[in-house]
Residue frames as a rotation matrix with the C-alpha (Angstrom) as fourth column:
MET 1
0.569 0.822 0.000 0.00
0.822 -0.569 0.000 0.00
0.000 0.000 -1.000 0.00
HIS 2
0.434 -0.445 -0.783 2.78
0.208 -0.796 0.568 2.45
-0.876 -0.410 -0.253 0.86
GLU 3
-0.676 -0.670 0.308 4.38
0.420 -0.006 0.908 1.94
-0.606 0.742 0.286 -2.55
TRP 4
-0.145 0.724 0.674 1.04
0.962 -0.056 0.268 2.67
0.232 0.687 -0.688 -4.23
ILE 5
0.744 0.440 -0.503 0.54
0.588 -0.788 0.181 5.82
-0.316 -0.431 -0.845 -2.18
ALA 6
-0.070 -0.860 -0.505 4.05
0.153 -0.510 0.847 7.02
-0.986 -0.018 0.167 -3.04
ALA 7
-0.741 -0.180 0.647 3.41
0.632 0.139 0.763 6.37
-0.227 0.974 0.011 -6.75
ALA 8
0.234 0.916 0.325 0.02
0.947 -0.290 0.135 8.11
0.218 0.277 -0.936 -6.65
LYS 9
0.611 -0.083 -0.787 1.49
0.379 -0.842 0.383 11.12
-0.695 -0.533 -0.483 -4.83
ALA 10
-0.505 -0.856 -0.108 4.27
0.233 -0.256 0.938 11.37
-0.831 0.449 0.329 -7.42
GLU 11
-0.530 0.380 0.758 1.76
0.844 0.151 0.515 11.14
0.081 0.912 -0.401 -10.27
LEU 12
0.511 0.854 0.102 -0.40
0.813 -0.518 0.267 13.87
0.280 -0.053 -0.958 -8.71
GLY 13
-0.125 -0.667 0.735 2.51
0.273 -0.735 -0.621 16.12
0.954 0.123 0.275 -7.72
ILE 14
0.863 0.419 0.282 1.85
-0.185 -0.258 0.948 15.87
0.470 -0.871 -0.146 -3.98
ASP 15
-0.025 -0.987 -0.159 4.96
0.079 0.157 -0.984 16.43
0.997 -0.037 0.074 -1.93
PHE 16
-0.420 -0.088 0.903 3.74
-0.858 -0.285 -0.427 16.20
0.295 -0.955 0.044 1.67
ASP 17
-0.795 0.112 -0.596 2.81
0.209 0.973 -0.096 13.30
0.569 -0.201 -0.797 3.90
VAL 18
-0.012 0.835 0.550 -0.51
-0.806 -0.333 0.489 12.82
0.592 -0.437 0.677 5.63
ASP 19
-0.615 -0.109 0.781 -1.45
-0.681 0.573 -0.456 10.56
-0.397 -0.812 -0.427 8.50
ILE 20
-0.614 0.343 -0.711 -2.60
-0.467 0.569 0.677 7.47
0.636 0.748 -0.189 6.63
ALA 21
-0.796 0.308 -0.521 -3.89
0.556 0.713 -0.427 5.74
0.240 -0.629 -0.739 9.77
GLU 22
-0.682 0.548 -0.485 -6.00
0.005 -0.658 -0.753 8.80
-0.732 -0.516 0.446 10.59
LEU 23
-0.488 0.496 -0.718 -7.54
-0.872 -0.320 0.372 8.80
-0.045 0.807 0.588 7.10
LEU 24
-0.665 0.226 -0.712 -8.24
-0.074 0.929 0.364 5.07
0.743 0.294 -0.601 7.28
ASP 25
-0.825 0.386 -0.412 -9.88
0.508 0.188 -0.841 5.53
-0.247 -0.903 -0.351 10.67
MET 26
-0.577 0.628 -0.523 -12.11
-0.528 -0.775 -0.347 8.25
-0.623 0.076 0.778 9.21
THR 27
-0.472 0.414 -0.778 -13.19
-0.759 0.258 0.598 6.03
0.449 0.873 0.192 6.31
LYS 28
-0.805 0.176 -0.566 -13.94
0.350 0.912 -0.214 3.22
0.478 -0.371 -0.796 8.78
VAL 29
-0.739 0.548 -0.391 -16.15
0.221 -0.352 -0.910 5.51
-0.636 -0.759 0.139 10.89
VAL 30
-0.444 0.581 -0.682 -17.97
-0.817 -0.575 0.041 6.83
-0.368 0.576 0.730 7.83
ALA 31
-0.630 0.173 -0.757 -18.43
-0.441 0.723 0.532 3.35
0.639 0.669 -0.379 6.35
HIS 32
-0.752 0.295 -0.590 -19.87
0.560 0.757 -0.337 1.98
0.347 -0.584 -0.734 9.60
GLU 33
-0.605 0.486 -0.630 -21.81
0.451 -0.443 -0.775 4.98
-0.656 -0.753 0.049 10.88
VAL 34
-0.257 0.503 -0.825 -23.12
-0.682 -0.699 -0.213 6.45
-0.684 0.508 0.523 7.61
ALA 35
0.875 0.448 0.184 -22.80
-0.196 0.674 -0.712 4.02
-0.443 0.587 0.678 4.68
ARG 36
0.217 -0.845 0.489 -20.00
0.569 0.516 0.640 2.11
-0.793 0.139 0.593 2.98
PRO 37
0.241 -0.150 0.959 -20.26
0.945 -0.188 -0.267 4.00
0.220 0.971 0.097 -0.33
ALA 38
0.971 0.152 0.186 -19.94
0.107 -0.967 0.230 7.27
0.215 -0.203 -0.955 1.59
ALA 39
0.609 -0.775 -0.167 -16.36
0.360 0.083 0.929 6.45
-0.707 -0.626 0.330 2.68
PRO 40
-0.259 -0.783 0.565 -14.49
0.924 -0.030 0.381 7.01
-0.282 0.621 0.731 -0.62
ILE 41
0.269 0.421 0.866 -16.62
0.654 -0.740 0.157 10.03
0.707 0.525 -0.474 -1.49
THR 42
0.986 0.080 -0.145 -15.93
0.165 -0.577 0.800 11.51
-0.019 -0.813 -0.582 1.95
SER 43
0.201 -0.979 -0.033 -12.20
0.691 0.118 0.713 10.94
-0.695 -0.166 0.700 1.44
PHE 44
-0.230 -0.209 0.951 -12.42
0.905 -0.406 0.130 12.93
0.359 0.890 0.282 -1.76
LEU 45
0.656 0.579 0.483 -14.32
0.362 -0.804 0.471 15.70
0.662 -0.134 -0.738 0.04
VAL 46
0.766 -0.474 -0.434 -11.68
0.404 -0.171 0.899 15.82
-0.500 -0.864 0.060 2.79
GLY 47
-0.235 -0.913 0.335 -8.97
0.862 -0.037 0.505 16.29
-0.449 0.407 0.795 0.18
TYR 48
-0.060 0.301 0.952 -10.96
0.761 -0.603 0.239 18.90
0.646 0.738 -0.193 -1.70
ALA 49
0.908 0.418 -0.028 -11.72
0.317 -0.641 0.699 20.84
0.274 -0.644 -0.715 1.48
ALA 50
0.413 -0.840 -0.352 -8.05
0.572 -0.061 0.818 20.77
-0.709 -0.539 0.456 2.42
ALA 51
-0.376 -0.555 0.742 -7.08
0.926 -0.215 0.309 22.08
-0.013 0.803 0.595 -1.01
LEU 52
0.378 0.614 0.693 -9.56
0.575 -0.742 0.344 24.95
0.726 0.268 -0.633 -0.69
ARG 53
0.998 -0.034 -0.044 -7.84
0.019 -0.525 0.851 25.92
-0.052 -0.851 -0.523 2.57
ALA 54
0.497 -0.849 -0.179 -4.36
-0.864 -0.465 -0.193 26.15
0.081 0.250 -0.965 1.00
GLY 55
0.638 -0.182 -0.748 -3.67
-0.162 0.918 -0.361 22.43
0.753 0.352 0.556 1.35
GLY 56
-0.373 -0.868 0.328 -0.99
-0.676 0.012 -0.737 20.73
0.636 -0.496 -0.591 3.36
ALA 57
-0.595 0.040 -0.803 -1.03
0.334 0.921 -0.202 17.98
0.731 -0.388 -0.561 5.93
GLY 58
-0.946 0.232 -0.227 -2.53
0.133 -0.359 -0.924 20.27
-0.295 -0.904 0.308 8.59
ALA 59
-0.468 0.809 -0.356 -5.51
-0.875 -0.481 0.057 21.15
-0.125 0.338 0.933 6.38
VAL 60
-0.274 0.331 -0.903 -6.08
-0.344 0.844 0.413 17.47
0.898 0.423 -0.117 5.61
ALA 61
-0.803 -0.094 -0.588 -5.92
0.459 0.532 -0.712 16.58
0.380 -0.842 -0.384 9.32
GLU 62
-0.851 0.507 -0.136 -8.40
-0.282 -0.660 -0.697 19.34
-0.443 -0.555 0.705 10.22
ALA 63
-0.242 0.785 -0.570 -10.89
-0.932 -0.026 0.360 18.36
0.268 0.619 0.738 7.51
ASN 64
-0.408 0.009 -0.913 -10.49
-0.036 0.999 0.026 14.72
0.912 0.043 -0.408 8.48
ARG 65
-0.954 0.023 -0.298 -11.11
0.299 0.081 -0.951 15.49
0.002 -0.996 -0.084 12.16
ARG 66
-0.657 0.737 -0.159 -14.22
-0.658 -0.664 -0.356 17.53
-0.367 -0.129 0.921 11.36
VAL 67
-0.100 0.657 -0.748 -15.80
-0.835 0.353 0.422 14.94
0.541 0.667 0.513 9.10
THR 68
-0.649 -0.137 -0.749 -15.05
0.220 0.908 -0.357 12.11
0.729 -0.396 -0.559 11.55
GLY 69
-0.937 0.317 -0.149 -16.86
0.048 -0.305 -0.951 14.06
-0.347 -0.898 0.271 14.25
LEU 70
-0.400 0.816 -0.417 -19.75
-0.911 -0.405 0.083 14.69
-0.101 0.413 0.905 11.88
ALA 71
-0.270 0.269 -0.924 -20.08
-0.399 0.842 0.362 10.97
0.876 0.467 -0.120 11.09
GLU 72
-0.836 -0.063 -0.545 -20.05
0.430 0.542 -0.722 10.08
0.340 -0.838 -0.426 14.78
GLN 73
-0.789 0.588 -0.178 -22.65
-0.320 -0.641 -0.698 12.76
-0.525 -0.493 0.694 15.51
TRP 74
-0.375 0.628 -0.682 -24.72
-0.861 0.036 0.507 11.59
0.343 0.777 0.527 12.53
ALA 75
-0.499 0.125 -0.857 -24.83
0.086 0.992 0.094 8.05
0.862 -0.027 -0.506 13.89
THR 76
-0.913 0.134 -0.385 -25.76
0.389 0.001 -0.921 9.20
-0.124 -0.991 -0.053 17.40
GLU 77
-0.645 0.702 -0.301 -28.57
-0.639 -0.712 -0.291 11.43
-0.419 0.005 0.908 16.13
ARG 78
-0.287 0.536 -0.794 -29.96
-0.703 0.445 0.555 8.67
0.650 0.718 0.249 13.93
GLU 79
-0.666 -0.025 -0.746 -29.76
0.361 0.864 -0.351 6.20
0.653 -0.503 -0.566 16.81
ASN 80
-0.895 0.333 -0.297 -31.53
0.149 -0.404 -0.903 8.62
-0.420 -0.852 0.312 19.16
GLY 81
-0.503 0.730 -0.462 -34.17
-0.860 -0.473 0.190 9.35
-0.080 0.494 0.866 16.54
ALA 82
-0.341 0.339 -0.876 -34.87
-0.292 0.848 0.442 5.66
0.893 0.407 -0.190 16.07
ALA 83
-0.829 -0.007 -0.560 -35.09
0.492 0.468 -0.734 5.17
0.267 -0.884 -0.384 19.83
ALA 84
-0.838 0.519 -0.169 -37.69
-0.336 -0.735 -0.590 7.95
-0.430 -0.438 0.790 20.08
LEU 85
-0.407 0.716 -0.567 -40.00
-0.733 0.114 0.670 6.12
0.545 0.688 0.479 17.66
């Protein structure tokens, strides 16, 4: 996997490292708490949001943190809504 990521970064002209484990954790939370197909789309949105904020590993980490929190909140609200029925 690390070789693939290095090759993809080179192809895309990305010269900074991100926390891969953190991104994988986010996709796991989204896949389990929202829906599996939402995970890759959310990863794209995290990258896009980071790029809009001047990019860099810090912007990726911040967008990742925010969307992970949103997915956790989403699941809690849906669970509480179902319990109220």
